[in-house]
N, C-alpha and C positions, 0 to 999 in steps of 0.2 A: 449304896453303889451303884446303882443302876436305875441313876434319872431319865427322865424322857428323852430327853435332847444324848443321850450319851450311844445310840446306836450311827446318829448322823457325827456328830462329833469324829468318835474313833473313826469313821465310815469300817462299823463292822460287817456291813452285808460287804461290799467290798472285797476286804481282807480274806475271809471265808473262799468267798467268789474265788482269789487267787491263791488258792491253797488245793486249789483241781482236786476238792474231794471228787468221790463215784457213789451213784445209786447204790445201793445196799454196803456204802461200808463199815464194819465200826471204828467207829472216837470215841476215844479217851480224850476230854475237857479238863486237863491236868490244873486243878487249882479254879474249879470253877465258879469260885467266890458263889455269887449269888444266881449263877446260870445264864449271863449276859448271852455270851456266844450260843450258848443248847437252841434258839429256836434259827437261826441261819446257820447252822450245823446241817439239823432235820430239813430245812431247806434242799441243799445239798445230794443230803443221803436218799432223801426219802422213809416212807414206812417201811420197808426193807431194810435201814440198817438202821445199826442198834448207836447210842450214844451211853457210853459211861463216864458220870458227872463227878471228879474227885477232889477232893476238898481233903484237909487234915483242920480244920476246924467246926466242932460241931454244929456251933450255929449256922452258918454257911448251906450246911448239908440239909439242917430242918429245913430251913428256908428256901430251898434248891426244892426240896423233896414237897411242899407247900406249890412252888410254883407246878412242880409234875401233873399235880394231881390237878389243882387249877385247870390246867390248858390238855387233860388229858393224854398224854403223853406216854404209850403204852409203851416205847421201845426206847424209853430213855430212864438209866435206872443209876442212882449215887452211891459211889464209896466214898465210906471212913478211912484215906487213908492214912498212912504218918509223914512224921517227917523224914524218915528212911525209907519206906514202901509206901509206893502208892495204892498198895492192896488191889494190883487189875489182876484180871483173868490171865494165866499165861498163852502163849502161844495163838491171844485171840484177834489184837487190833492191826488196823490196815492203819490208820494214824493213832497218832497223839498229837494234840494241841497245845503250848505253853504260853500264853496269852499275858505277858505285864506278869509272868510267876518264874521264871528261870534265877534273877535276879534277888527272888524273895529265899530262893534255897541254899537252906543251911549245912544238907550235907549231897549236894551236888551229883558226887560222884554213888554215892548209892542209891540215890532217885534218879538217876540215869540208868544204872543196871537195870535198877526195877521197871524201867520203864522197857530197855530193852528185852528183858522175860516177857512181855506185856505184847511187846509186838509180835506178827510173823514176820518171815521171814520175809526180807524186804518191805517188810512194814517203815509208814515213814513219820518222823518227828518232828514240828513243826516251832523253832523258838521264836518266838514273836516279842522282843521288848527294847527298853531304849537304851538310845546308841551314848555312850557315858559324855562325850566331851561333842556333842553338840546343841545346838539351842532347844529347851523344850518349855514351849511359849503355860505350860502349869507348874513348874518348878523355875527359883532360880539358879545358878550356874553351881553352887556350893549347896546345895539341898542335890542337886542329880550329882555329885559326885560320891556325897557320903553317902548316898540309897543303893546308887546302881556297883556294884561290885566289882564287871569287868565289861571290857568292851566289845564290839563285835567279833573282831579274829581271836581274842584270850576266851571268847564261850566256842569258838569252835575249837579250836584245839581242846579245852577240855570236853566238850559232847566228843569228839573224835578218838580220842583217848581209853572210851568205853564203846566201845564198838560199833560207831556207826562212819558213816559217809556223806559228806556235805556233798550235796546235788546240786544247789541253786541257793542265791541268797540274791535279795532285792531289798530295796523302801518301803513300808508300807505307809511312812509320811517322811517329813525331812528328819523326826526325831525318832525315828520307829527302823528297826530292821527284821526283816522276814531268812529266818536260813531253814533250810529244807534240808534234813539226811532221810540217810537206810540205814535199817537196820544190817550190818556186815559184820563178818567176824564172830569174835566173841569178849566181852567185856573186859576191863584191864584185871579188873580183882579175879577174874578166874580165872586166869591162866597157873 
């Protein structure tokens, strides 16, 4: 899941730099997988920042833990979440990044509510995912349509219904978008 060419092919450093993270931030990498984004996040938030590397698969958390130990990262903490709850600490995050993760969520409303609880007031949620109707060099159009549940504008509506406000959107690559939301209001399920 993390071949040596992935960072350059996916433009990972440029992606994280475009999120405008700050030194000392507390960030969650939601759906961290094997921790591909961790070094790029750490470069931007520095040694005084904290990262929660969250995933729902124990085998990914185990691989992330090996990486954390091997690289000596004292400010990275792995979190085993569930399909409905990221299990992140409440009101602690400055930001949460979902890279190639949103379309995998089976319970997006519950997950957005969990992330809303974990973010500080004004905290930012970053959804980076694939367009459903744009050509993707890694997959044929039928495969993309069958794999990607919603396109960008539908994702915006779904996330905004849970107490977030879209503040910025841009393309990372021609086939990937970045949505930046801010925590506001209350999640719909809590009214």
